[in-house]
N, CA, C and O atoms as a GROMACS GRO file, in nm:
protein
  524
    1MET      N    1   3.173  -0.873  -0.690
    1MET     CA    2   3.031  -0.845  -0.671
    1MET      C    3   2.954  -0.976  -0.681
    1MET      O    4   2.965  -1.049  -0.779
    2THR      N    5   2.878  -1.003  -0.580
    2THR     CA    6   2.801  -1.126  -0.579
    2THR      C    7   2.657  -1.095  -0.541
    2THR      O    8   2.629  -1.004  -0.463
    3ALA      N    9   2.569  -1.172  -0.597
    3ALA     CA   10   2.427  -1.158  -0.564
    3ALA      C   11   2.400  -1.225  -0.431
    3ALA      O   12   2.466  -1.323  -0.394
    4THR      N   13   2.305  -1.172  -0.359
    4THR     CA   14   2.266  -1.234  -0.233
    4THR      C   15   2.119  -1.270  -0.241
    4THR      O   16   2.044  -1.216  -0.322
    5ASP      N   17   2.078  -1.364  -0.156
    5ASP     CA   18   1.937  -1.403  -0.153
    5ASP      C   19   1.848  -1.285  -0.118
    5ASP      O   20   1.741  -1.269  -0.176
    6SER      N   21   1.892  -1.203  -0.023
    6SER     CA   22   1.810  -1.090   0.018
    6SER      C   23   1.799  -0.985  -0.092
    6SER      O   24   1.694  -0.921  -0.106
    7ALA      N   25   1.904  -0.967  -0.171
    7ALA     CA   26   1.900  -0.870  -0.280
    7ALA      C   27   1.800  -0.914  -0.386
    7ALA      O   28   1.729  -0.830  -0.442
    8ALA      N   29   1.794  -1.042  -0.415
    8ALA     CA   30   1.706  -1.094  -0.519
    8ALA      C   31   1.559  -1.068  -0.488
    8ALA      O   32   1.475  -1.070  -0.578
    9GLU      N   33   1.528  -1.044  -0.363
    9GLU     CA   34   1.391  -1.017  -0.325
    9GLU      C   35   1.358  -0.869  -0.328
    9GLU      O   36   1.243  -0.832  -0.302
   10LYS      N   37   1.454  -0.782  -0.358
   10LYS     CA   38   1.437  -0.637  -0.350
   10LYS      C   39   1.434  -0.573  -0.489
   10LYS      O   40   1.504  -0.616  -0.581
   11THR      N   41   1.352  -0.470  -0.501
   11THR     CA   42   1.339  -0.396  -0.626
   11THR      C   43   1.383  -0.252  -0.605
   11THR      O   44   1.340  -0.185  -0.511
   12ILE      N   45   1.470  -0.205  -0.693
   12ILE     CA   46   1.520  -0.069  -0.688
   12ILE      C   47   1.468   0.008  -0.808
   12ILE      O   48   1.473  -0.039  -0.921
   13LEU      N   49   1.418   0.128  -0.782
   13LEU     CA   50   1.381   0.220  -0.888
   13LEU      C   51   1.497   0.317  -0.904
   13LEU      O   52   1.527   0.394  -0.812
   14LEU      N   53   1.563   0.312  -1.018
   14LEU     CA   54   1.677   0.397  -1.048
   14LEU      C   55   1.633   0.510  -1.139
   14LEU      O   56   1.571   0.487  -1.242
   15VAL      N   57   1.666   0.634  -1.100
   15VAL     CA   58   1.633   0.751  -1.183
   15VAL      C   59   1.764   0.822  -1.212
   15VAL      O   60   1.826   0.881  -1.124
   16GLU      N   61   1.805   0.817  -1.339
   16GLU     CA   62   1.933   0.874  -1.382
   16GLU      C   63   1.916   0.921  -1.526
   16GLU      O   64   1.877   0.843  -1.613
   17ASP      N   65   1.945   1.049  -1.552
   17ASP     CA   66   1.924   1.104  -1.686
   17ASP      C   67   2.038   1.074  -1.782
   17ASP      O   68   2.017   1.078  -1.904
   18ASP      N   69   2.157   1.044  -1.734
   18ASP     CA   70   2.270   1.012  -1.822
   18ASP      C   71   2.259   0.866  -1.864
   18ASP      O   72   2.265   0.776  -1.781
   19ASP      N   73   2.244   0.844  -1.995
   19ASP     CA   74   2.222   0.708  -2.046
   19ASP      C   75   2.334   0.612  -2.008
   19ASP      O   76   2.307   0.499  -1.967
   20VAL      N   77   2.459   0.655  -2.022
   20VAL     CA   78   2.572   0.567  -1.993
   20VAL      C   79   2.574   0.530  -1.844
   20VAL      O   80   2.591   0.413  -1.809
   21VAL      N   81   2.557   0.630  -1.758
   21VAL     CA   82   2.558   0.605  -1.613
   21VAL      C   83   2.440   0.516  -1.576
   21VAL      O   84   2.454   0.425  -1.494
   22ARG      N   85   2.323   0.542  -1.634
   22ARG     CA   86   2.204   0.461  -1.603
   22ARG      C   87   2.227   0.315  -1.641
   22ARG      O   88   2.200   0.225  -1.562
   23HIS      N   89   2.278   0.291  -1.761
   23HIS     CA   90   2.299   0.153  -1.806
   23HIS      C   91   2.406   0.082  -1.722
   23HIS      O   92   2.389  -0.035  -1.687
   24LEU      N   93   2.513   0.151  -1.690
   24LEU     CA   94   2.618   0.093  -1.606
   24LEU      C   95   2.564   0.061  -1.467
   24LEU      O   96   2.592  -0.046  -1.412
   25THR      N   97   2.487   0.154  -1.411
   25THR     CA   98   2.432   0.132  -1.276
   25THR      C   99   2.335   0.015  -1.274
   25THR      O  100   2.334  -0.064  -1.180
   26VAL      N  101   2.254   0.004  -1.377
   26VAL     CA  102   2.163  -0.111  -1.386
   26VAL      C  103   2.243  -0.241  -1.386
   26VAL      O  104   2.208  -0.336  -1.315
   27GLU      N  105   2.349  -0.246  -1.466
   27GLU     CA  106   2.431  -0.367  -1.472
   27GLU      C  107   2.488  -0.402  -1.334
   27GLU      O  108   2.486  -0.518  -1.294
   28VAL      N  109   2.538  -0.302  -1.264
   28VAL     CA  110   2.597  -0.325  -1.132
   28VAL      C  111   2.490  -0.373  -1.034
   28VAL      O  112   2.511  -0.470  -0.962
   29LEU      N  113   2.376  -0.303  -1.031
   29LEU     CA  114   2.270  -0.341  -0.938
   29LEU      C  115   2.219  -0.482  -0.966
   29LEU      O  116   2.191  -0.558  -0.873
   30GLU      N  117   2.206  -0.516  -1.093
   30GLU     CA  118   2.162  -0.652  -1.128
   30GLU      C  119   2.268  -0.755  -1.091
   30GLU      O  120   2.234  -0.867  -1.051
   31GLU      N  121   2.396  -0.719  -1.104
   31GLU     CA  122   2.502  -0.810  -1.060
   31GLU      C  123   2.495  -0.834  -0.909
   31GLU      O  124   2.525  -0.943  -0.861
   32PHE      N  125   2.454  -0.730  -0.835
   32PHE     CA  126   2.435  -0.745  -0.691
   32PHE      C  127   2.316  -0.834  -0.661
   32PHE      O  128   2.303  -0.884  -0.549
   33GLY      N  129   2.227  -0.854  -0.759
   33GLY     CA  130   2.112  -0.941  -0.740
   33GLY      C  131   1.979  -0.870  -0.729
   33GLY      O  132   1.876  -0.935  -0.706
   34TYR      N  133   1.977  -0.738  -0.744
   34TYR     CA  134   1.852  -0.662  -0.732
   34TYR      C  135   1.773  -0.664  -0.863
   34TYR      O  136   1.830  -0.676  -0.971
   35ARG      N  137   1.643  -0.653  -0.850
   35ARG     CA  138   1.557  -0.624  -0.965
   35ARG      C  139   1.560  -0.473  -0.981
   35ARG      O  140   1.552  -0.401  -0.882
   36VAL      N  141   1.571  -0.424  -1.104
   36VAL     CA  142   1.587  -0.280  -1.127
   36VAL      C  143   1.488  -0.231  -1.233
   36VAL      O  144   1.471  -0.292  -1.338
   37HIS      N  145   1.424  -0.119  -1.200
   37HIS     CA  146   1.345  -0.045  -1.298
   37HIS      C  147   1.419   0.087  -1.315
   37HIS      O  148   1.435   0.163  -1.219
   38ALA      N  149   1.465   0.114  -1.436
   38ALA     CA  150   1.547   0.232  -1.461
   38ALA      C  151   1.472   0.332  -1.549
   38ALA      O  152   1.421   0.297  -1.656
   39LEU      N  153   1.467   0.455  -1.502
   39LEU     CA  154   1.400   0.562  -1.574
   39LEU      C  155   1.493   0.682  -1.585
   39LEU      O  156   1.587   0.695  -1.508
   40ARG      N  157   1.466   0.769  -1.682
   40ARG     CA  158   1.556   0.881  -1.703
   40ARG      C  159   1.506   1.013  -1.648
   40ARG      O  160   1.578   1.113  -1.654
   41ASP      N  161   1.382   1.018  -1.595
   41ASP     CA  162   1.333   1.146  -1.544
   41ASP      C  163   1.239   1.127  -1.425
   41ASP      O  164   1.181   1.020  -1.405
   42ALA      N  165   1.226   1.233  -1.349
   42ALA     CA  166   1.145   1.231  -1.227
   42ALA      C  167   0.996   1.210  -1.253
   42ALA      O  168   0.934   1.131  -1.182
   43PRO      N  169   0.935   1.278  -1.351
   43PRO     CA  170   0.792   1.256  -1.373
   43PRO      C  171   0.757   1.110  -1.401
   43PRO      O  172   0.656   1.060  -1.353
   44SER      N  173   0.841   1.041  -1.479
   44SER     CA  174   0.817   0.898  -1.506
   44SER      C  175   0.827   0.817  -1.378
   44SER      O  176   0.750   0.723  -1.357
   45ALA      N  177   0.923   0.853  -1.293
   45ALA     CA  178   0.940   0.781  -1.166
   45ALA      C  179   0.819   0.802  -1.076
   45ALA      O  180   0.771   0.707  -1.014
   46LEU      N  181   0.769   0.924  -1.070
   46LEU     CA  182   0.651   0.950  -0.987
   46LEU      C  183   0.530   0.873  -1.036
   46LEU      O  184   0.451   0.821  -0.957
   47GLU      N  185   0.514   0.866  -1.167
   47GLU     CA  186   0.403   0.789  -1.224
   47GLU      C  187   0.413   0.643  -1.181
   47GLU      O  188   0.313   0.582  -1.143
   48LEU      N  189   0.533   0.586  -1.188
   48LEU     CA  190   0.552   0.447  -1.147
   48LEU      C  191   0.524   0.430  -0.998
   48LEU      O  192   0.460   0.333  -0.958
   49LEU      N  193   0.571   0.524  -0.916
   49LEU     CA  194   0.552   0.516  -0.771
   49LEU      C  195   0.405   0.530  -0.731
   49LEU      O  196   0.364   0.480  -0.626
   50ARG      N  197   0.327   0.597  -0.812
   50ARG     CA  198   0.184   0.611  -0.783
   50ARG      C  199   0.106   0.484  -0.818
   50ARG      O  200  -0.010   0.470  -0.781
   51GLY      N  201   0.172   0.393  -0.887
   51GLY     CA  202   0.109   0.267  -0.926
   51GLY      C  203   0.127   0.160  -0.820
   51GLY      O  204   0.160   0.189  -0.705
   52ASP      N  205   0.105   0.037  -0.861
   52ASP     CA  206   0.105  -0.077  -0.770
   52ASP      C  207   0.239  -0.150  -0.761
   52ASP      O  208   0.253  -0.242  -0.680
   53LEU      N  209   0.337  -0.112  -0.842
   53LEU     CA  210   0.464  -0.183  -0.844
   53LEU      C  211   0.532  -0.176  -0.707
   53LEU      O  212   0.545  -0.068  -0.649
   54ALA      N  213   0.575  -0.290  -0.658
   54ALA     CA  214   0.650  -0.294  -0.532
   54ALA      C  215   0.790  -0.238  -0.557
   54ALA      O  216   0.863  -0.290  -0.642
   55VAL      N  217   0.826  -0.134  -0.484
   55VAL     CA  218   0.959  -0.074  -0.493
   55VAL      C  219   1.014  -0.067  -0.351
   55VAL      O  220   0.949  -0.014  -0.261
   56ASP      N  221   1.134  -0.120  -0.333
   56ASP     CA  222   1.195  -0.124  -0.200
   56ASP      C  223   1.289  -0.007  -0.174
   56ASP      O  224   1.317   0.026  -0.059
   57LEU      N  225   1.338   0.056  -0.281
   57LEU     CA  226   1.432   0.166  -0.266
   57LEU      C  227   1.431   0.252  -0.391
   57LEU      O  228   1.423   0.201  -0.502
   58LEU      N  229   1.440   0.382  -0.371
   58LEU     CA  230   1.454   0.477  -0.481
   58LEU      C  231   1.598   0.525  -0.483
   58LEU      O  232   1.648   0.578  -0.383
   59MET      N  233   1.666   0.506  -0.595
   59MET     CA  234   1.802   0.557  -0.613
   59MET      C  235   1.793   0.662  -0.722
   59MET      O  236   1.759   0.633  -0.836
   60SER      N  237   1.826   0.787  -0.685
   60SER     CA  238   1.807   0.897  -0.779
   60SER      C  239   1.929   0.989  -0.786
   60SER      O  240   1.991   1.021  -0.684
   61ASP      N  241   1.960   1.028  -0.906
   61ASP     CA  242   2.057   1.135  -0.928
   61ASP      C  243   1.996   1.262  -0.869
   61ASP      O  244   1.875   1.283  -0.879
   62ILE      N  245   2.077   1.346  -0.808
   62ILE     CA  246   2.027   1.472  -0.756
   62ILE      C  247   2.006   1.572  -0.869
   62ILE      O  248   1.907   1.645  -0.869
   63GLY      N  249   2.098   1.575  -0.964
   63GLY     CA  250   2.095   1.677  -1.069
   63GLY      C  251   2.014   1.639  -1.191
   63GLY      O  252   2.064   1.648  -1.304
   64LEU      N  253   1.892   1.598  -1.173
   64LEU     CA  254   1.804   1.567  -1.286
   64LEU      C  255   1.755   1.696  -1.350
   64LEU      O  256   1.731   1.794  -1.280
   65PRO      N  257   1.739   1.697  -1.483
   65PRO     CA  258   1.683   1.817  -1.547
   65PRO      C  259   1.534   1.830  -1.516
   65PRO      O  260   1.466   1.730  -1.493
   66GLY      N  261   1.485   1.952  -1.515
   66GLY     CA  262   1.345   1.975  -1.481
   66GLY      C  263   1.327   1.958  -1.332
   66GLY      O  264   1.378   2.037  -1.253
   67MET      N  265   1.253   1.855  -1.294
   67MET     CA  266   1.235   1.824  -1.152
   67MET      C  267   1.360   1.751  -1.104
   67MET      O  268   1.390   1.642  -1.152
   68ASP      N  269   1.434   1.812  -1.009
   68ASP     CA  270   1.557   1.750  -0.964
   68ASP      C  271   1.528   1.638  -0.863
   68ASP      O  272   1.413   1.615  -0.826
   69GLY      N  273   1.633   1.571  -0.820
   69GLY     CA  274   1.618   1.458  -0.729
   69GLY      C  275   1.552   1.494  -0.597
   69GLY      O  276   1.474   1.416  -0.543
   70ARG      N  277   1.584   1.612  -0.546
   70ARG     CA  278   1.523   1.656  -0.420
   70ARG      C  279   1.373   1.673  -0.436
   70ARG      O  280   1.296   1.629  -0.352
   71GLU      N  281   1.331   1.737  -0.545
   71GLU     CA  282   1.187   1.754  -0.570
   71GLU      C  283   1.120   1.620  -0.594
   71GLU      O  284   1.006   1.599  -0.552
   72LEU      N  285   1.189   1.529  -0.661
   72LEU     CA  286   1.135   1.395  -0.682
   72LEU      C  287   1.105   1.329  -0.549
   72LEU      O  288   0.998   1.272  -0.530
   73VAL      N  289   1.200   1.336  -0.456
   73VAL     CA  290   1.181   1.272  -0.326
   73VAL      C  291   1.068   1.339  -0.249
   73VAL      O  292   0.990   1.270  -0.183
   74GLN      N  293   1.059   1.471  -0.255
   74GLN     CA  294   0.949   1.541  -0.186
   74GLN      C  295   0.815   1.490  -0.236
   74GLN      O  296   0.724   1.466  -0.157
   75ASN      N  297   0.803   1.473  -0.367
   75ASN     CA  298   0.678   1.424  -0.424
   75ASN      C  299   0.658   1.275  -0.397
   75ASN      O  300   0.546   1.231  -0.371
   76ALA      N  301   0.765   1.199  -0.402
   76ALA     CA  302   0.756   1.055  -0.376
   76ALA      C  303   0.711   1.028  -0.233
   76ALA      O  304   0.638   0.933  -0.207
   77ARG      N  305   0.756   1.112  -0.140
   77ARG     CA  306   0.720   1.094   0.002
   77ARG      C  307   0.570   1.112   0.024
   77ARG      O  308   0.517   1.064   0.124
   78GLN      N  309   0.501   1.180  -0.067
   78GLN     CA  310   0.356   1.195  -0.053
   78GLN      C  311   0.284   1.064  -0.079
   78GLN      O  312   0.178   1.039  -0.021
   79VAL      N  313   0.340   0.980  -0.166
   79VAL     CA  314   0.274   0.853  -0.197
   79VAL      C  315   0.338   0.733  -0.128
   79VAL      O  316   0.272   0.632  -0.104
   80ARG      N  317   0.466   0.746  -0.096
   80ARG     CA  318   0.539   0.637  -0.027
   80ARG      C  319   0.629   0.700   0.080
   80ARG      O  320   0.750   0.713   0.060
   81PRO      N  321   0.571   0.738   0.192
   81PRO     CA  322   0.641   0.817   0.293
   81PRO      C  323   0.765   0.752   0.355
   81PRO      O  324   0.854   0.823   0.401
   82THR      N  325   0.773   0.621   0.356
   82THR     CA  326   0.888   0.557   0.422
   82THR      C  327   0.984   0.490   0.324
   82THR      O  328   1.072   0.415   0.366
   83LEU      N  329   0.968   0.516   0.195
   83LEU     CA  330   1.055   0.456   0.094
   83LEU      C  331   1.199   0.501   0.115
   83LEU      O  332   1.226   0.621   0.113
   84PRO      N  333   1.293   0.408   0.134
   84PRO     CA  334   1.434   0.446   0.148
   84PRO      C  335   1.484   0.509   0.018
   84PRO      O  336   1.445   0.470  -0.092
   85VAL      N  337   1.573   0.608   0.033
   85VAL     CA  338   1.626   0.682  -0.082
   85VAL      C  339   1.778   0.683  -0.076
   85VAL      O  340   1.837   0.711   0.029
   86LEU      N  341   1.840   0.654  -0.190
   86LEU     CA  342   1.984   0.670  -0.205
   86LEU      C  343   2.006   0.773  -0.314
   86LEU      O  344   1.979   0.748  -0.432
   87PHE      N  345   2.055   0.890  -0.273
   87PHE     CA  346   2.089   0.994  -0.370
   87PHE      C  347   2.226   0.965  -0.428
   87PHE      O  348   2.317   0.922  -0.357
   88ALA      N  349   2.241   0.989  -0.557
   88ALA     CA  350   2.370   0.977  -0.624
   88ALA      C  351   2.403   1.110  -0.688
   88ALA      O  352   2.317   1.176  -0.747
   89SER      N  353   2.529   1.150  -0.676
   89SER     CA  354   2.570   1.277  -0.733
   89SER      C  355   2.718   1.275  -0.767
   89SER      O  356   2.796   1.203  -0.706
   90GLY      N  357   2.754   1.355  -0.865
   90GLY     CA  358   2.894   1.372  -0.898
   90GLY      C  359   2.961   1.473  -0.806
   90GLY      O  360   3.080   1.500  -0.820
   91TYR      N  361   2.885   1.529  -0.713
   91TYR     CA  362   2.935   1.632  -0.623
   91TYR      C  363   2.907   1.592  -0.479
   91TYR      O  364   2.822   1.507  -0.452
   92ASP      N  365   2.978   1.654  -0.386
   92ASP     CA  366   2.953   1.632  -0.244
   92ASP      C  367   2.826   1.708  -0.208
   92ASP      O  368   2.824   1.831  -0.212
   93GLU      N  369   2.722   1.638  -0.174
   93GLU     CA  370   2.590   1.698  -0.152
   93GLU      C  371   2.547   1.688  -0.005
   93GLU      O  372   2.429   1.670   0.023
   94ARG      N  373   2.641   1.700   0.086
   94ARG     CA  374   2.608   1.680   0.228
   94ARG      C  375   2.501   1.776   0.279
   94ARG      O  376   2.411   1.736   0.353
   95GLU      N  377   2.510   1.904   0.239
   95GLU     CA  378   2.410   2.000   0.288
   95GLU      C  379   2.271   1.966   0.238
   95GLU      O  380   2.173   1.971   0.313
   96LEU      N  381   2.261   1.930   0.111
   96LEU     CA  382   2.132   1.891   0.055
   96LEU      C  383   2.078   1.768   0.125
   96LEU      O  384   1.960   1.762   0.160
   97LEU      N  385   2.163   1.670   0.146
   97LEU     CA  386   2.120   1.549   0.213
   97LEU      C  387   2.072   1.579   0.354
   97LEU      O  388   1.971   1.524   0.399
   98GLU      N  389   2.143   1.664   0.424
   98GLU     CA  390   2.103   1.702   0.560
   98GLU      C  391   1.965   1.769   0.558
   98GLU      O  392   1.881   1.742   0.645
   99GLU      N  393   1.942   1.855   0.459
   99GLU     CA  394   1.811   1.921   0.445
   99GLU      C  395   1.701   1.818   0.424
   99GLU      O  396   1.594   1.826   0.486
  100VAL      N  397   1.726   1.720   0.337
  100VAL     CA  398   1.626   1.616   0.310
  100VAL      C  399   1.603   1.532   0.435
  100VAL      O  400   1.488   1.502   0.468
  101ARG      N  401   1.709   1.495   0.504
  101ARG     CA  402   1.694   1.415   0.626
  101ARG      C  403   1.613   1.489   0.731
  101ARG      O  404   1.528   1.429   0.798
  102ASN      N  405   1.638   1.618   0.747
  102ASN     CA  406   1.564   1.697   0.845
  102ASN      C  407   1.415   1.703   0.812
  102ASN      O  408   1.331   1.697   0.901
  103ARG      N  409   1.383   1.716   0.685
  103ARG     CA  410   1.244   1.726   0.642
  103ARG      C  411   1.175   1.590   0.652
  103ARG      O  412   1.057   1.583   0.685
  104ASP      N  413   1.247   1.483   0.623
  104ASP     CA  414   1.190   1.348   0.620
  104ASP      C  415   1.246   1.265   0.735
  104ASP      O  416   1.305   1.160   0.714
  105ALA      N  417   1.227   1.314   0.856
  105ALA     CA  418   1.290   1.253   0.973
  105ALA      C  419   1.256   1.105   0.988
  105ALA      O  420   1.338   1.029   1.040
  106GLY      N  421   1.139   1.062   0.944
  106GLY     CA  422   1.100   0.922   0.960
  106GLY      C  423   1.146   0.832   0.848
  106GLY      O  424   1.122   0.711   0.852
  107ALA      N  425   1.211   0.888   0.748
  107ALA     CA  426   1.250   0.809   0.631
  107ALA      C  427   1.401   0.786   0.630
  107ALA      O  428   1.478   0.863   0.688
  108THR      N  429   1.441   0.681   0.563
  108THR     CA  430   1.582   0.646   0.553
  108THR      C  431   1.638   0.706   0.424
  108THR      O  432   1.590   0.677   0.315
  109THR      N  433   1.743   0.789   0.439
  109THR     CA  434   1.803   0.857   0.325
  109THR      C  435   1.955   0.855   0.339
  109THR      O  436   2.009   0.876   0.447
  110ALA      N  437   2.023   0.828   0.227
  110ALA     CA  438   2.169   0.831   0.226
  110ALA      C  439   2.213   0.884   0.090
  110ALA      O  440   2.131   0.908   0.002
  111SER      N  441   2.345   0.902   0.074
  111SER     CA  442   2.397   0.949  -0.053
  111SER      C  443   2.525   0.877  -0.088
  111SER      O  444   2.591   0.818  -0.002
  112ILE      N  445   2.559   0.882  -0.215
  112ILE     CA  446   2.684   0.825  -0.265
  112ILE      C  447   2.732   0.915  -0.378
  112ILE      O  448   2.652   0.970  -0.454
  113VAL      N  449   2.863   0.928  -0.390
  113VAL     CA  450   2.922   1.014  -0.492
  113VAL      C  451   2.962   0.929  -0.612
  113VAL      O  452   3.016   0.820  -0.597
  114LYS      N  453   2.933   0.982  -0.733
  114LYS     CA  454   2.975   0.918  -0.857
  114LYS      C  455   3.114   0.969  -0.893
  114LYS      O  456   3.145   1.084  -0.864
  115PRO      N  457   3.198   0.888  -0.954
  115PRO     CA  458   3.175   0.748  -0.990
  115PRO      C  459   3.170   0.661  -0.864
  115PRO      O  460   3.236   0.688  -0.764
  116TYR      N  461   3.090   0.556  -0.873
  116TYR     CA  462   3.064   0.472  -0.757
  116TYR      C  463   3.183   0.385  -0.721
  116TYR      O  464   3.250   0.328  -0.807
  117ASP      N  465   3.206   0.376  -0.593
  117ASP     CA  466   3.290   0.271  -0.537
  117ASP      C  467   3.192   0.156  -0.515
  117ASP      O  468   3.100   0.168  -0.434
  118PHE      N  469   3.209   0.045  -0.587
  118PHE     CA  470   3.109  -0.061  -0.585
  118PHE      C  471   3.090  -0.124  -0.447
  118PHE      O  472   2.978  -0.159  -0.410
  119ALA      N  473   3.197  -0.136  -0.372
  119ALA     CA  474   3.184  -0.191  -0.236
  119ALA      C  475   3.102  -0.097  -0.148
  119ALA      O  476   3.019  -0.142  -0.069
  120LEU      N  477   3.125   0.034  -0.162
  120LEU     CA  478   3.048   0.132  -0.086
  120LEU      C  479   2.902   0.132  -0.130
  120LEU      O  480   2.812   0.142  -0.047
  121LEU      N  481   2.879   0.121  -0.260
  121LEU     CA  482   2.742   0.115  -0.311
  121LEU      C  483   2.668  -0.006  -0.253
  121LEU      O  484   2.555   0.006  -0.206
  122ALA      N  485   2.732  -0.120  -0.256
  122ALA     CA  486   2.671  -0.242  -0.201
  122ALA      C  487   2.641  -0.224  -0.052
  122ALA      O  488   2.536  -0.266  -0.004
  123SER      N  489   2.732  -0.162   0.020
  123SER     CA  490   2.713  -0.139   0.163
  123SER      C  491   2.597  -0.045   0.190
  123SER      O  492   2.515  -0.071   0.278
  124ARG      N  493   2.591   0.066   0.116
  124ARG     CA  494   2.482   0.163   0.136
  124ARG      C  495   2.347   0.099   0.108
  124ARG      O  496   2.251   0.118   0.182
  125LEU      N  497   2.340   0.022  -0.001
  125LEU     CA  498   2.214  -0.044  -0.035
  125LEU      C  499   2.173  -0.142   0.075
  125LEU      O  500   2.057  -0.146   0.115
  126SER      N  501   2.267  -0.218   0.122
  126SER     CA  502   2.239  -0.314   0.228
  126SER      C  503   2.189  -0.245   0.355
  126SER      O  504   2.094  -0.292   0.418
  127GLU      N  505   2.254  -0.134   0.391
  127GLU     CA  506   2.212  -0.056   0.509
  127GLU      C  507   2.070  -0.003   0.491
  127GLU      O  508   1.986  -0.016   0.580
  128LEU      N  509   2.043   0.057   0.376
  128LEU     CA  510   1.912   0.118   0.352
  128LEU      C  511   1.800   0.015   0.347
  128LEU      O  512   1.688   0.041   0.388
  129LEU      N  513   1.832  -0.102   0.295
  129LEU     CA  514   1.730  -0.205   0.279
  129LEU      C  515   1.723  -0.300   0.398
  129LEU      O  516   1.641  -0.392   0.401
  130GLY      N  517   1.809  -0.278   0.495
  130GLY     CA  518   1.807  -0.364   0.614
  130GLY      C  519   1.845  -0.506   0.585
  130GLY      O  520   1.801  -0.599   0.653
  131ALA      N  521   1.928  -0.523   0.482
  131ALA     CA  522   1.967  -0.660   0.442
  131ALA      C  523   2.091  -0.705   0.516
  131ALA      O  524   2.138  -0.817   0.495
   0.00000   0.00000   0.00000
C-alpha cells in the first residue's frame, strides 16, 4: 500500500459503527494517503455533510444501527447530490446497490465486501474519485 499524490488531496468521510473495523479502515485509508474523518453513526455524518468541510467521498457501512447506510445516502444526496459513495458490507448487497444506483442515476456509487481486499479497496476508491 502506497500513498499517491492524488490521494493526499482527497478527503473521505468514513461511517462505520464497529470500532475495530472503523479504526482499521482509517489506518488503511491513511496509508493510501487519504485524509479521513471517521464517525460511528449516520446522524453525525449528516451533520458534518451539512457543514463546510470538503468531502470527496462518503464510505459507509450499510448496516448502521438506527439510520442505515442507504438512508444516510438518501439524506446526504439532498445536501451533496453528486458525492461519490462507497458502500461497505459484510454481505453481498448487489440488490441494494442496484436500488441506490437507480435512484441516484447522476451519482457515482459502488460497493465492497468486508473484510476488505486492500487492492480492491484501493481500486474502487481510485475509480470513484477519478484518480
